[in-house]
N, CA and C atoms as an extended XYZ file, in Angstrom:
357
Properties=species:S:1:pos:R:3:atomname:S:1:resname:S:1:resid:I:1 pbc="F F F"
N         0.843       -1.023        0.132 N   MET     1
C         0.263       -0.088       -0.437 CA  MET     1
C         0.682        1.330        0.326 C   MET     1
N         0.821        2.034       -0.549 N   ALA     2
C         1.430        3.537       -0.637 CA  ALA     2
C         1.383        4.201        0.417 C   ALA     2
N         2.166        5.237        0.797 N   GLN     3
C         2.737        5.305        1.997 CA  GLN     3
C         1.250        6.936        2.111 C   GLN     3
N         0.995        6.737        1.306 N   HIS     4
C        -0.147        8.090        1.141 CA  HIS     4
C        -1.534        7.231        1.716 C   HIS     4
N        -1.906        6.523        1.715 N   ASN     5
C        -2.936        5.297        1.464 CA  ASN     5
C        -2.673        5.450        3.229 C   ASN     5
N        -1.601        4.690        3.080 N   GLU     6
C        -1.434        4.192        4.608 CA  GLU     6
C        -1.872        5.158        6.044 C   GLU     6
N        -1.146        6.870        5.786 N   LEU     7
C        -1.459        8.315        6.162 CA  LEU     7
C        -3.034        7.854        5.943 C   LEU     7
N        -3.292        8.167        5.248 N   GLY     8
C        -5.425        8.178        5.060 CA  GLY     8
C        -5.625        7.570        5.750 C   GLY     8
N        -5.565        6.064        5.592 N   LYS     9
C        -6.264        5.121        7.019 CA  LYS     9
C        -6.185        5.593        8.073 C   LYS     9
N        -4.448        5.461        8.377 N   LEU    10
C        -4.370        5.997       10.090 CA  LEU    10
C        -5.490        7.285       10.630 C   LEU    10
N        -5.623        8.124        9.004 N   GLY    11
C        -6.643        9.342        9.635 CA  GLY    11
C        -7.645        9.119        9.917 C   GLY    11
N        -8.297        8.223        9.321 N   GLU    12
C        -9.298        7.777        9.708 CA  GLU    12
C        -9.913        6.925       10.886 C   GLU    12
N        -8.754        6.073       11.295 N   GLU    13
C        -8.673        5.603       12.380 CA  GLU    13
C        -8.758        6.583       13.867 C   GLU    13
N        -7.683        7.095       13.443 N   LEU    14
C        -7.466        8.868       14.037 CA  LEU    14
C        -9.071        9.347       14.486 C   LEU    14
N        -9.399       10.138       13.404 N   ALA    15
C       -10.800       10.602       13.147 CA  ALA    15
C       -12.130        9.656       14.062 C   ALA    15
N       -12.362        8.307       13.851 N   VAL    16
C       -13.385        7.608       14.516 CA  VAL    16
C       -13.119        7.936       15.622 C   VAL    16
N       -11.835        7.690       16.086 N   ASP    17
C       -11.940        7.538       17.757 CA  ASP    17
C       -11.817        9.124       18.784 C   ASP    17
N       -11.855        9.985       17.874 N   PHE    18
C       -11.726       11.269       18.193 CA  PHE    18
C       -13.124       11.322       18.827 C   PHE    18
N       -14.049       11.426       17.420 N   LEU    19
C       -15.599       11.006       17.284 CA  LEU    19
C       -16.513       10.368       18.338 C   LEU    19
N       -15.856        8.981       18.588 N   LYS    20
C       -16.619        7.861       19.353 CA  LYS    20
C       -15.695        8.516       20.589 C   LYS    20
N       -14.559        9.449       21.399 N   ASN    21
C       -14.558        9.665       22.685 CA  ASN    21
C       -15.134       11.098       22.936 C   ASN    21
N       -16.005       12.187       21.648 N   ASN    22
C       -16.351       12.943       22.253 CA  ASN    22
C       -17.761       12.469       21.713 C   ASN    22
N       -18.609       11.351       21.866 N   GLY    23
C       -19.809       11.082       21.949 CA  GLY    23
C       -20.526       10.844       21.149 C   GLY    23
N       -19.711       10.521       19.775 N   TYR    24
C       -20.124       10.024       18.679 CA  TYR    24
C       -21.140        9.018       18.090 C   TYR    24
N       -21.931        8.288       17.694 N   THR    25
C       -21.931        7.094       17.603 CA  THR    25
C       -21.295        6.713       16.504 C   THR    25
N       -20.784        5.970       15.600 N   ILE    26
C       -20.107        5.918       14.345 CA  ILE    26
C       -21.172        4.402       13.745 C   ILE    26
N       -22.112        5.441       12.327 N   LEU    27
C       -23.043        4.581       12.210 CA  LEU    27
C       -21.790        3.747       10.476 C   LEU    27
N       -20.789        4.325       10.076 N   GLU    28
C       -20.891        3.611        8.851 CA  GLU    28
C       -19.569        4.524        8.525 C   GLU    28
N       -18.447        3.769        7.883 N   THR    29
C       -17.201        3.904        7.660 CA  THR    29
C       -16.983        4.014        6.165 C   THR    29
N       -16.642        4.647        5.363 N   ASN    30
C       -16.389        4.877        4.005 CA  ASN    30
C       -17.530        3.614        2.660 C   ASN    30
N       -18.948        4.733        3.201 N   TRP    31
C       -20.010        4.299        2.347 CA  TRP    31
C       -19.482        4.741        0.776 C   TRP    31
N       -19.923        3.904       -0.128 N   THR    32
C       -19.939        4.325       -1.015 CA  THR    32
C       -21.342        4.102       -1.718 C   THR    32
N       -21.150        5.688       -2.988 N   PHE    33
C       -22.654        5.513       -3.505 CA  PHE    33
C       -21.857        6.270       -5.103 C   PHE    33
N       -22.272        5.416       -6.160 N   GLN    34
C       -21.498        6.266       -7.450 CA  GLN    34
C       -20.721        6.446       -7.388 C   GLN    34
N       -20.016        7.482       -7.402 N   LYS    35
C       -18.122        8.276       -7.116 CA  LYS    35
C       -17.971        8.261       -6.133 C   LYS    35
N       -19.029        8.615       -5.301 N   ALA    36
C       -18.323        9.046       -4.401 CA  ALA    36
C       -18.456        7.871       -2.853 C   ALA    36
N       -17.177        8.525       -1.988 N   GLU    37
C       -17.441        7.740       -1.056 CA  GLU    37
C       -17.409        9.104        0.553 C   GLU    37
N       -17.887        8.263        1.399 N   ILE    38
C       -18.240        8.943        2.698 CA  ILE    38
C       -17.336        8.579        4.253 C   ILE    38
N       -16.552        9.416        3.667 N   ASP    39
C       -15.100        8.768        5.159 CA  ASP    39
C       -16.225        8.194        6.526 C   ASP    39
N       -16.875        8.386        6.763 N   ILE    40
C       -17.409        8.666        8.525 CA  ILE    40
C       -18.838        9.174        8.152 C   ILE    40
N       -20.072        8.391        8.671 N   ILE    41
C       -21.341        8.668        9.067 CA  ILE    41
C       -21.857        8.243       10.345 C   ILE    41
N       -21.603        9.757       11.042 N   ALA    42
C       -21.254        9.649       12.151 CA  ALA    42
C       -23.286        9.896       13.202 C   ALA    42
N       -23.251        9.813       14.447 N   GLN    43
C       -24.684       10.629       14.995 CA  GLN    43
C       -24.501       10.972       16.276 C   GLN    43
N       -25.098       12.043       16.777 N   ILE    44
C       -24.480       12.802       17.861 CA  ILE    44
C       -26.281       13.515       18.047 C   ILE    44
N       -26.879       12.689       18.983 N   ASN    45
C       -27.681       13.544       19.304 CA  ASN    45
C       -28.991       13.418       18.433 C   ASN    45
N       -29.706       13.954       17.506 N   ASP    46
C       -30.410       14.197       16.214 CA  ASP    46
C       -29.727       14.305       15.793 C   ASP    46
N       -28.482       14.684       15.580 N   THR    47
C       -28.489       15.375       14.188 CA  THR    47
C       -26.815       14.328       13.123 C   THR    47
N       -27.313       13.854       12.033 N   LEU    48
C       -26.921       12.666       11.535 CA  LEU    48
C       -24.809       13.741       10.846 C   LEU    48
N       -23.674       14.064       11.482 N   ALA    49
C       -23.051       14.212       10.832 CA  ALA    49
C       -21.951       13.650        9.939 C   ALA    49
N       -21.915       14.101        8.771 N   ILE    50
C       -21.807       13.546        7.261 CA  ILE    50
C       -19.699       13.988        7.815 C   ILE    50
N       -18.774       13.031        7.486 N   ILE    51
C       -17.482       13.857        8.007 CA  ILE    51
C       -16.373       12.980        7.164 C   ILE    51
N       -15.736       13.976        6.259 N   GLU    52
C       -14.601       13.844        5.766 CA  GLU    52
C       -13.375       14.324        5.960 C   GLU    52
N       -12.688       13.362        6.130 N   VAL    53
C       -10.792       12.957        6.444 CA  VAL    53
C       -10.232       13.079        6.388 C   VAL    53
N        -9.828       14.637        6.192 N   LYS    54
C        -8.170       15.062        4.906 CA  LYS    54
C        -7.436       14.960        6.532 C   LYS    54
N        -6.193       14.147        5.954 N   THR    55
C        -4.961       13.876        6.544 CA  THR    55
C        -3.836       13.959        5.983 C   THR    55
N        -2.446       15.215        6.705 N   ARG    56
C        -1.921       15.481        5.653 CA  ARG    56
C        -0.011       15.247        6.274 C   ARG    56
N         0.871       14.955        6.138 N   SER    57
C         2.286       14.362        7.445 CA  SER    57
C         2.608       15.981        7.148 C   SER    57
N         2.141       17.257        6.404 N   THR    58
C         2.466       18.295        6.951 CA  THR    58
C         1.474       19.259        6.281 C   THR    58
N         1.944       20.712        7.050 N   ILE    59
C         1.263       21.367        6.285 CA  ILE    59
C         1.742       22.289        5.501 C   ILE    59
N         2.881       22.215        5.215 N   GLU    60
C         4.059       23.185        4.539 CA  GLU    60
C         3.115       23.674        3.065 C   GLU    60
N         2.567       22.720        2.441 N   PHE    61
C         1.735       22.850        1.239 CA  PHE    61
C         0.328       23.172        1.374 C   PHE    61
N        -0.090       23.604        2.780 N   GLY    62
C        -1.695       24.211        2.980 CA  GLY    62
C        -2.234       22.821        4.219 C   GLY    62
N        -3.478       23.446        4.623 N   LEU    63
C        -3.810       22.955        5.451 CA  LEU    63
C        -4.538       21.841        4.629 C   LEU    63
N        -5.295       20.835        5.554 N   PRO    64
C        -5.702       19.617        5.114 CA  PRO    64
C        -7.179       19.596        4.513 C   PRO    64
N        -7.917       20.568        5.224 N   GLN    65
C        -9.482       20.914        4.435 CA  GLN    65
C        -9.597       21.609        3.208 C   GLN    65
N        -8.425       22.314        3.013 N   GLU    66
C        -8.634       23.363        1.656 CA  GLU    66
C        -8.444       21.732        0.320 C   GLU    66
N        -8.231       20.914        1.062 N   ALA    67
C        -8.004       19.614       -0.483 CA  ALA    67
C        -9.757       19.476       -0.899 C   ALA    67
N       -10.747       19.930        0.390 N   VAL    68
C       -12.246       20.013       -0.036 CA  VAL    68
C       -12.367       20.554       -1.368 C   VAL    68
N       -12.385       20.197       -2.218 N   THR    69
C       -13.232       20.781       -3.228 CA  THR    69
C       -14.816       21.039       -3.894 C   THR    69
N       -15.138       21.630       -4.523 N   ALA    70
C       -16.544       21.999       -5.017 CA  ALA    70
C       -17.365       20.907       -5.584 C   ALA    70
N       -16.196       19.945       -5.873 N   LYS    71
C       -16.827       18.701       -7.263 CA  LYS    71
C       -17.289       17.606       -5.455 C   LYS    71
N       -16.019       17.560       -4.683 N   LYS    72
C       -15.979       17.358       -3.964 CA  LYS    72
C       -17.398       17.478       -2.770 C   LYS    72
N       -17.529       18.342       -2.491 N   ILE    73
C       -19.130       18.798       -2.068 CA  ILE    73
C       -19.930       17.890       -2.884 C   ILE    73
N       -20.104       18.177       -3.874 N   LYS    74
C       -21.652       18.161       -4.333 CA  LYS    74
C       -21.375       16.353       -4.463 C   LYS    74
N       -20.083       15.771       -4.599 N   LEU    75
C       -20.401       14.065       -4.841 CA  LEU    75
C       -21.339       13.545       -3.629 C   LEU    75
N       -20.641       14.784       -2.439 N   LEU    76
C       -21.049       13.945       -1.082 CA  LEU    76
C       -22.004       14.629       -0.685 C   LEU    76
N       -22.908       15.789       -0.823 N   THR    77
C       -24.382       15.910       -1.011 CA  THR    77
C       -25.454       14.675       -1.960 C   THR    77
N       -24.517       14.652       -2.425 N   LYS    78
C       -25.343       13.560       -3.816 CA  LYS    78
C       -25.617       12.316       -2.881 C   LYS    78
N       -24.377       11.215       -1.939 N   ALA    79
C       -24.546       10.917       -2.013 CA  ALA    79
C       -25.466       10.586       -1.112 C   ALA    79
N       -25.167       11.499        0.243 N   ILE    80
C       -25.841       11.542        1.857 CA  ILE    80
C       -27.971       11.768        1.045 C   ILE    80
N       -27.738       12.244        0.445 N   ASP    81
C       -29.403       12.094        0.127 CA  ASP    81
C       -29.659       11.054       -0.688 C   ASP    81
N       -29.379       10.277       -0.903 N   ASN    82
C       -29.362        9.227       -0.997 CA  ASN    82
C       -29.289        8.093        0.397 C   ASN    82
N       -28.527        8.319        0.863 N   TYR    83
C       -28.105        7.374        2.210 CA  TYR    83
C       -29.124        7.617        3.244 C   TYR    83
N       -29.730        9.003        3.335 N   VAL    84
C       -31.161        9.058        3.941 CA  VAL    84
C       -32.101        8.547        3.466 C   VAL    84
N       -32.290        8.471        1.834 N   VAL    85
C       -33.578        8.142        1.550 CA  VAL    85
C       -33.647        6.776        1.889 C   VAL    85
N       -32.522        5.865        1.342 N   GLU    86
C       -32.536        4.800        1.166 CA  GLU    86
C       -33.237        3.654        2.615 C   GLU    86
N       -32.196        4.940        4.018 N   LYS    87
C       -32.310        4.121        4.823 CA  LYS    87
C       -33.757        4.830        5.967 C   LYS    87
N       -34.623        5.656        5.144 N   ASP    88
C       -35.691        6.656        5.710 CA  ASP    88
C       -35.364        6.679        6.932 C   ASP    88
N       -34.390        7.650        7.146 N   LEU    89
C       -33.924        8.654        7.903 CA  LEU    89
C       -34.686        9.668        8.081 C   LEU    89
N       -34.811       10.659        9.699 N   ASP    90
C       -35.447       11.708       10.085 CA  ASP    90
C       -34.346       12.125       10.633 C   ASP    90
N       -33.328       13.134       10.795 N   PHE    91
C       -32.313       13.751       11.354 CA  PHE    91
C       -32.090       15.074       10.615 C   PHE    91
N       -31.995       15.931       11.565 N   ASN    92
C       -30.889       16.904       10.744 CA  ASN    92
C       -29.680       16.483       10.052 C   ASN    92
N       -29.033       17.120        8.923 N   VAL    93
C       -27.741       16.341        8.474 CA  VAL    93
C       -26.975       17.765        8.112 C   VAL    93
N       -25.467       17.269        8.721 N   ARG    94
C       -24.823       18.211        9.071 CA  ARG    94
C       -23.375       18.041        8.343 C   ARG    94
N       -22.534       18.749        7.606 N   PHE    95
C       -21.550       18.088        6.586 CA  PHE    95
C       -20.109       18.504        7.467 C   PHE    95
N       -19.050       17.796        8.168 N   ASP    96
C       -18.120       18.385        8.615 CA  ASP    96
C       -17.215       18.096        8.318 C   ASP    96
N       -15.700       18.607        8.513 N   ILE    97
C       -14.771       17.820        8.052 CA  ILE    97
C       -13.861       17.280        9.101 C   ILE    97
N       -12.911       16.400        9.130 N   ILE    98
C       -11.487       16.412       10.345 CA  ILE    98
C       -10.484       16.457        9.842 C   ILE    98
N        -9.639       17.197       10.276 N   SER    99
C        -8.193       17.773        9.358 CA  SER    99
C        -7.314       17.401        9.970 C   SER    99
N        -6.480       16.240       10.061 N   ILE   100
C        -5.630       16.025       10.589 CA  ILE   100
C        -4.186       16.360       10.353 C   ILE   100
N        -3.280       16.088       10.601 N   HIS   101
C        -1.838       17.259       10.068 CA  HIS   101
C        -0.650       16.354       11.569 C   HIS   101
N         0.383       15.650       10.713 N   LYS   102
C         1.363       16.052       11.985 CA  LYS   102
C         2.163       16.794       11.758 C   LYS   102
N         2.960       16.432       13.690 N   GLU   103
C         3.215       17.734       13.945 CA  GLU   103
C         4.119       17.129       14.893 C   GLU   103
N         5.261       16.850       14.636 N   ALA   104
C         6.429       16.246       15.440 CA  ALA   104
C         6.317       14.712       15.241 C   ALA   104
N         6.077       14.146       16.550 N   LYS   105
C         5.810       12.907       16.334 CA  LYS   105
C         4.231       12.476       16.955 C   LYS   105
N         3.426       13.332       16.665 N   SER   106
C         2.477       13.472       16.886 CA  SER   106
C         1.492       13.930       15.769 C   SER   106
N        -0.037       13.516       16.023 N   PHE   107
C        -0.538       14.196       15.301 CA  PHE   107
C        -1.950       15.803       15.910 C   PHE   107
N        -1.882       16.222       14.897 N   VAL   108
C        -3.151       17.678       15.600 CA  VAL   108
C        -4.093       17.672       15.123 C   VAL   108
N        -5.507       17.220       15.659 N   ILE   109
C        -7.027       17.209       14.773 CA  ILE   109
C        -7.611       18.277       15.223 C   ILE   109
N        -8.267       18.676       14.178 N   GLU   110
C        -9.554       19.812       13.969 CA  GLU   110
C       -10.385       19.050       13.174 C   GLU   110
N       -11.275       19.555       14.167 N   HIS   111
C       -13.054       19.182       13.808 CA  HIS   111
C       -13.944       20.227       13.514 C   HIS   111
N       -13.903       20.570       12.116 N   LEU   112
C       -14.647       21.515       11.737 CA  LEU   112
C       -16.175       21.392       11.039 C   LEU   112
N       -16.912       21.975       11.919 N   THR   113
C       -18.703       21.288       12.182 CA  THR   113
C       -19.013       22.209       11.261 C   THR   113
N       -20.021       21.848       10.295 N   ASP   114
C       -20.711       22.764        9.711 CA  ASP   114
C       -19.947       23.237        8.399 C   ASP   114
N       -19.137       22.766        8.163 N   ALA   115
C       -17.534       22.529        7.174 CA  ALA   115
C       -18.171       23.422        5.911 C   ALA   115
N       -18.726       23.212        5.374 N   PHE   116
C       -18.697       23.327        4.282 CA  PHE   116
C       -20.117       25.028        3.914 C   PHE   116
N       -19.897       24.956        5.038 N   TYR   117
C       -20.481       26.942        5.121 CA  TYR   117
C       -19.105       27.672        5.212 C   TYR   117
N       -18.548       27.402        5.385 N   HIS   118
C       -16.774       27.924        5.857 CA  HIS   118
C       -16.125       27.874        4.126 C   HIS   118
N       -17.076       27.007        2.980 N   PHE   119
C       -16.577       27.870        1.547 CA  PHE   119
C       -16.975       28.281        0.854 C   PHE   119
């Protein structure tokens, strides 16, 4: 497996642990619909949190969340519309980004809630 794939997998594992430690219930990981993959679908209270995880080994070339493009946002919203209908869910839906980057020998995790409103 390529090093960047291993880093991405580690980032998703760190994000799942972070969310669980903050009261979220993980419903799905790596859920796919057509060309979209949703990294994490989680629930907190009456909210369905759709979480895109971005992990980088350095922020030298920008913050991880800056890699979420308008095209990616469009794919994720289409996918989650399908998910909600398919599962017949009645939740508030929110799109978050968990941004992770390496700093020295540890990782910095930042949880951006309602992140798509910031683009």
